[in-house]
N, C-alpha and C positions, 0 to 999 in steps of 0.2 A: 178845177175840173180838168180831167184829161180825156183824150179822145177814146181811150179804152172804156171809160164809163159809158159814154154815149153809144158805143158799139155794143156793150153789154146790155144796155137798156133796149136798144134796137133789136137785138137777138131775142130778148125776152118777149118783146111785143109781137114779133113775127111768130115765135113758137106758141105763144098763148093763143093767137088768132087761129093758127093751124090746128091746135088741139081743141079749142072751145067753140069755134064758129060752126054753126050747123047749116048755114046758107052760103054756098059758094057764090062768089061774085057780088056779094052785098057787104056794105060796111059793117064792121064790128068795132064797138067802142071799148077802149081800155081807159078807165078813169084816171085822172091825175092822182087821186087818192091812192090807188093801187100802186102806181109807180113810186109815189112819195113814200109809202109804207115799206115797199120792198127794197128800195134803194136809199132811203133816208135822205132824200134831197127834195127841197122845195122846187117846184117847177116854175121858174121865172121865164121871162121872154127869151133870154139867151139860151137857157137849157132847152126850152121848147123848140127853138129854131134848130139847135144842134141835133136833137132827137129826130126831128123831121128830116133833116139833111141826111143823117146816117141811115134812117129807115127807108127813105125814098130811093136810095142807091141799091137796095137789095132787089135781085131779079124777080123774086116772088111777089113783090109789092106792086100792085096796080095803081094805088092811090093812097095818100095819107093826108089828112088835114085835121085841124083842131076845131072843137066847138067849146061850149061852156063846161062840158062834162069831162072832156079828155080828148084822146086821140081816136079818130075814126079811120080805120084801116081796111082797105079792100085788097085782097090777094088775088092774083091770077089763079084761075082754076086750070086744070090740065087742057081743057078745050080752047082756052084763050091765049095760050102761049104761042 
């Protein structure tokens, strides 16, 4: 696995939340299945940690964590920056 893949997944996650989330400031879940299908990779603990690491560094991300379904991401809205 290379760093570019984690960055690509991270970019996809942020873009998806920006486009699909209807509630600013609230978590939006992207399932593991969606990531696995789109990128063809099983999400093991190492990959999970690297995705969280890459995504949490993005300035638009307020919070990211995982639950049993996938990644829960909260983005900053314009008023919170």
